C-alpha positions as CSV (number, residue, x, y, z in Angstrom):
1,M,0.0,0.0,0.0
2,T,1.4,3.4,-1.1
3,T,0.5,6.3,1.1
4,A,1.6,10.0,0.8
5,R,3.6,11.7,3.5
6,H,1.2,13.8,5.5
7,D,3.9,16.4,6.4
8,E,4.0,17.6,2.8
9,T,2.1,20.6,1.4
10,I,-1.1,20.7,-0.5
11,L,-2.4,23.9,-2.1
12,V,-6.1,24.4,-1.8
13,T,-8.0,26.6,-4.2
14,G,-11.3,28.0,-3.1
15,A,-10.1,27.8,0.4
16,T,-12.5,30.4,1.8
17,G,-15.4,28.7,0.2
18,R,-17.5,25.7,1.4
19,Q,-15.6,22.9,-0.4
20,G,-12.1,24.3,-0.2
21,G,-12.7,25.2,3.5
22,A,-13.8,21.6,4.3
23,V,-10.8,20.2,2.4
24,A,-8.4,22.5,4.2
25,A,-9.9,21.5,7.6
26,H,-9.6,17.8,7.0
27,L,-6.1,18.1,5.6
28,L,-4.9,20.1,8.6
29,A,-6.5,17.6,11.0
30,D,-4.6,14.8,9.2
31,G,-1.3,16.6,9.6
32,W,-0.8,18.0,6.1
33,R,0.7,21.4,5.5
34,V,-2.0,23.5,3.8
35,R,-1.3,26.4,1.5
36,A,-4.6,28.2,1.1
37,L,-5.1,30.2,-2.1
38,V,-7.0,33.4,-1.2
39,R,-7.9,36.7,-2.9
40,D,-7.8,38.7,0.3
41,A,-5.6,37.6,3.2
42,S,-7.5,40.0,5.5
43,A,-10.9,38.6,4.9
44,P,-12.5,36.9,8.0
45,A,-12.5,33.4,6.3
46,A,-8.9,33.8,5.3
47,L,-7.9,34.8,8.8
48,G,-9.7,31.8,10.2
49,L,-7.7,29.5,7.9
50,A,-4.4,31.1,9.1
51,E,-5.5,30.7,12.7
52,A,-6.2,27.0,12.0
53,G,-2.7,26.6,10.7
54,A,-2.9,27.2,7.0
55,D,-0.3,29.3,5.1
56,L,-2.1,32.0,3.1
57,V,-1.1,32.7,-0.5
58,V,-2.7,35.6,-2.3
59,A,-3.3,34.8,-6.0
60,S,-6.0,34.7,-8.6
61,M,-7.1,31.8,-10.6
62,D,-7.0,34.2,-13.6
63,D,-3.2,34.6,-13.3
64,S,-1.2,31.6,-14.6
65,A,2.2,32.8,-13.4
66,A,0.9,33.5,-9.9
67,L,-0.7,30.0,-9.8
68,V,2.5,28.3,-10.7
69,A,4.4,30.3,-8.2
70,A,1.8,29.4,-5.5
71,M,2.1,25.7,-6.3
72,R,5.9,25.4,-6.3
73,G,7.1,22.7,-3.9
74,A,3.5,21.5,-3.2
75,Y,2.9,17.8,-3.2
76,G,-0.7,18.2,-4.3
77,V,-3.3,20.6,-5.5
78,F,-7.1,20.7,-4.7
79,S,-9.0,22.4,-7.5
80,V,-12.5,23.8,-7.3
81,Q,-14.0,26.8,-9.1
82,P,-17.2,28.9,-8.8
83,S,-19.9,27.9,-11.3
84,D,-19.9,31.0,-13.5
85,E,-18.8,32.1,-16.9
86,H,-15.1,31.8,-16.0
87,E,-15.3,28.3,-14.5
88,A,-13.8,26.3,-17.4
89,A,-11.0,28.7,-18.1
90,R,-10.0,28.8,-14.4
91,G,-10.2,25.1,-13.9
92,I,-8.1,24.5,-17.0
93,R,-5.6,27.2,-15.8
94,V,-5.3,25.6,-12.4
95,A,-4.7,22.1,-13.9
96,D,-2.0,23.5,-16.3
97,A,-0.3,25.3,-13.4
98,A,-0.3,22.1,-11.3
99,A,1.4,20.3,-14.2
100,A,3.9,23.2,-14.7
101,A,4.7,23.4,-11.0
102,G,5.4,19.6,-10.8
103,A,2.6,18.7,-8.4
104,R,2.5,15.0,-7.8
105,H,-1.3,14.7,-7.2
106,L,-4.1,17.0,-8.6
107,L,-7.5,16.5,-7.2
108,Y,-10.4,18.2,-9.1
109,S,-13.9,18.6,-7.7
110,S,-16.4,18.2,-10.5
111,M,-20.1,17.2,-10.0
112,G,-22.1,14.0,-9.6
113,G,-22.9,12.3,-12.8
114,A,-20.8,14.7,-14.9
115,D,-19.8,12.0,-17.4
116,K,-23.5,11.2,-18.0
117,L,-24.8,14.8,-18.1
118,A,-22.1,15.8,-20.5
119,R,-23.7,13.5,-23.1
120,H,-26.7,15.7,-23.2
121,A,-25.4,19.3,-22.8
122,P,-22.2,21.3,-22.8
123,L,-20.7,21.1,-19.3
124,D,-17.8,23.2,-18.1
125,K,-16.9,20.7,-15.4
126,W,-16.6,18.0,-18.0
127,R,-14.4,20.3,-20.1
128,I,-12.1,20.6,-17.0
129,E,-12.2,16.9,-16.3
130,S,-11.3,16.1,-19.9
131,H,-8.4,18.6,-19.8
132,V,-7.1,17.1,-16.5
133,R,-7.1,13.6,-18.1
134,A,-5.4,14.8,-21.2
135,L,-2.5,16.3,-19.1
136,G,-1.5,12.9,-18.1
137,I,-0.5,13.9,-14.5
138,P,-1.5,11.9,-11.4
139,A,-5.0,13.1,-10.8
140,T,-8.2,12.2,-9.0
141,I,-11.6,13.5,-9.9
142,L,-14.3,13.7,-7.2
143,R,-17.9,14.1,-8.3
144,P,-19.9,15.3,-5.3
145,A,-23.7,15.0,-5.3
146,A,-26.0,18.0,-4.5
147,F,-25.1,19.7,-1.3
148,M,-27.3,19.0,1.8
149,E,-26.4,22.6,2.9
150,D,-28.4,24.0,-0.1
151,L,-31.6,22.5,1.3
152,T,-31.5,25.0,4.2
153,G,-30.3,27.9,2.1
154,P,-32.1,30.4,-0.1
155,Y,-32.8,28.3,-3.2
156,F,-35.4,25.7,-2.5
157,G,-38.1,27.6,-0.5
158,L,-37.4,26.7,3.1
159,A,-37.7,30.4,4.1
160,Q,-41.2,30.4,2.6
161,G,-42.1,27.3,4.7
162,R,-42.0,24.8,1.9
163,L,-39.7,22.7,-0.2
164,T,-39.5,23.2,-4.0
165,L,-37.2,20.9,-5.9
166,P,-37.0,20.6,-9.7
167,Y,-37.3,16.8,-9.6
168,R,-40.0,14.2,-10.1
169,S,-41.4,12.9,-6.9
170,D,-40.0,9.4,-7.2
171,L,-36.4,10.4,-8.1
172,A,-33.8,9.3,-5.5
173,V,-31.9,12.6,-5.3
174,Q,-28.2,12.1,-4.5
175,L,-27.1,14.3,-1.6
176,I,-23.8,14.9,0.3
177,A,-22.7,17.1,3.2
178,V,-19.9,19.4,2.2
179,D,-17.8,18.3,5.2
180,D,-17.7,14.8,3.7
181,I,-16.3,16.1,0.4
182,G,-13.4,17.3,2.5
183,A,-13.1,13.9,4.1
184,F,-13.0,12.1,0.7
185,A,-10.4,14.6,-0.6
186,A,-8.2,13.9,2.4
187,L,-8.5,10.1,1.8
188,A,-7.6,10.5,-1.9
189,F,-4.5,12.6,-1.1
190,A,-3.4,10.0,1.5
191,R,-3.8,7.0,-0.9
192,P,-2.5,8.0,-4.3
193,D,-2.1,4.3,-5.1
194,R,-5.8,3.8,-4.8
195,Y,-7.3,7.0,-6.1
196,A,-4.8,8.6,-8.6
197,G,-6.3,8.1,-12.1
198,Q,-9.8,7.5,-10.7
199,A,-13.1,9.4,-10.9
200,L,-15.3,8.8,-7.9
201,D,-19.0,9.9,-7.6
202,I,-19.6,10.6,-3.9
203,S,-22.9,11.0,-1.9
204,G,-24.1,10.3,1.6
205,D,-27.8,9.7,0.9
206,A,-30.3,9.2,-1.9
207,L,-33.8,10.3,-1.1
208,T,-37.0,11.2,-3.0
209,P,-38.3,14.8,-2.7
210,P,-41.1,13.6,-0.3
211,Q,-38.5,11.9,1.9
212,I,-36.4,15.0,1.9
213,A,-39.4,17.1,2.9
214,D,-40.2,14.6,5.7
215,A,-36.6,14.8,7.0
216,L,-36.7,18.6,7.0
217,S,-40.0,18.5,8.8
218,R,-38.6,16.3,11.6
219,A,-35.6,18.5,12.0
220,A,-37.6,21.8,11.9
221,G,-40.4,20.5,14.2
222,R,-43.0,21.7,11.7
223,T,-44.5,20.4,8.5
224,I,-42.5,21.3,5.4
225,P,-44.8,20.6,2.4
226,L,-43.6,20.0,-1.1
227,A,-44.6,22.8,-3.5
228,P,-44.7,22.9,-7.3
229,L,-41.4,22.9,-9.1
230,T,-39.9,26.3,-8.6
231,M,-36.6,27.8,-7.5
232,T,-36.0,31.0,-5.4
233,M,-33.4,33.3,-7.0
234,G,-32.7,36.4,-5.0
235,D,-36.1,37.9,-4.1
236,Q,-37.8,36.2,-7.1
237,E,-39.4,32.8,-7.5
238,V,-39.0,31.3,-11.0
239,T,-41.0,28.3,-12.3
240,L,-39.6,25.4,-14.1
241,E,-41.2,26.7,-17.3
242,S,-39.5,30.1,-17.0
243,I,-36.2,28.2,-16.4
244,R,-36.8,26.3,-19.6
245,Q,-37.3,29.6,-21.5
246,H,-34.3,31.4,-20.2
247,S,-31.6,28.8,-19.2
248,P,-31.0,26.0,-21.7
249,E,-28.2,24.7,-19.5
250,A,-30.3,24.4,-16.3
251,T,-33.1,22.9,-18.4
252,A,-30.8,20.2,-19.7
253,A,-29.6,19.4,-16.2
254,F,-33.1,19.1,-14.8
255,D,-34.4,17.1,-17.8
256,W,-31.4,14.7,-17.4
257,A,-32.0,14.3,-13.7
258,N,-35.6,13.5,-14.3
259,T,-34.9,10.9,-16.9
260,E,-31.4,9.3,-16.8
261,Y,-29.7,10.7,-13.7
262,Y,-27.1,8.5,-11.8
263,T,-26.6,6.4,-8.7
264,T,-23.9,5.7,-6.2
265,N,-23.0,2.7,-4.1
266,L,-23.6,4.1,-0.6
267,A,-22.4,0.8,1.0
268,D,-19.1,1.0,-0.7
269,L,-18.7,4.7,0.0
270,R,-19.4,4.0,3.7
271,R,-16.7,1.3,3.7
272,I,-14.3,4.0,2.4
273,H,-15.5,6.7,4.8
274,P,-17.4,5.1,7.8
275,K,-18.4,8.5,9.2
276,L,-20.2,9.5,6.0
277,M,-23.4,11.4,6.9
278,D,-26.9,10.6,5.7
279,L,-29.4,13.5,5.6
280,D,-30.8,12.9,9.1
281,T,-27.3,12.9,10.6
282,W,-26.4,16.1,8.8
283,L,-29.7,17.7,9.9
284,A,-28.7,17.1,13.5
285,T,-25.5,19.1,13.2
286,T,-25.1,22.6,14.5
287,E,-24.7,24.0,11.0
288,A,-28.0,22.5,9.9
289,R,-29.8,23.7,12.9
290,R,-28.5,27.2,12.4
291,G,-29.6,27.1,8.8
292,I,-33.1,26.0,9.7
293,E,-33.3,28.7,12.4
294,A,-32.1,31.3,10.0
295,A,-34.6,30.2,7.4
296,F,-37.6,30.5,9.8
297,A,-36.4,33.7,11.6
298,G,-39.3,36.1,11.9
299,R,-41.9,33.6,10.5
300,P,-44.9,32.7,12.6
301,D,-45.1,29.2,14.0
């Protein structure tokens, strides 16, 4: 069994975000040296990383030379990008910089079922995955499921006292807690013999929309009904039909989920990571309780 030395350095992009922050925390807990790529070293999240033991490096994913300099001497690189119009360019730039800097293990965070969704629609994450594979460097691709954290956030109607999901009622929706993404990343970096060259879909639970609503209801202590398929964007609610008219990419993703979709082997994933959280376990965490309390703040019982 080949394992990596935990006293080496891993550069974490997106370190002040949810995924990068979870990865940094797990790596630090395992004894790795973490070099956190940040845009503002004085930001509260960056200061928290430094306090936890990470070394801060100020650089942009839009600057190739700065990325290569930030990665020099690092054993590994964790790569994640915001889902926006710059995603593909930044993901490819990070991968190229990792190769140029001589990183011995690149870990890219994609999305669950990316290989299947890419057959139906252009997908930036698949473009990045394909580029990583073409580089030929030791790399692992993690494909996380939908985040459990989003269920208590602003998108799916909890603040309005309901759950609105763009999925058919009998679809087993794949879900994962962001902290578990960090755990799987740490496992992959520790075991390059097992995970380099692999793509791994990861989730912690698979539940239908009614089951998700029931779980939220138990955690909130009130009934959370399912509502028609809508999403909350800012202060506006948009219907699935309006999404079809204005966002071909989102439409393709929803249609794919409601027809083909994908599955994971939860038993195998729990053998790899025994502390993997299902939705009920995550809903009992402090973070989930705070999210539920925030969603219902000011609402009548």
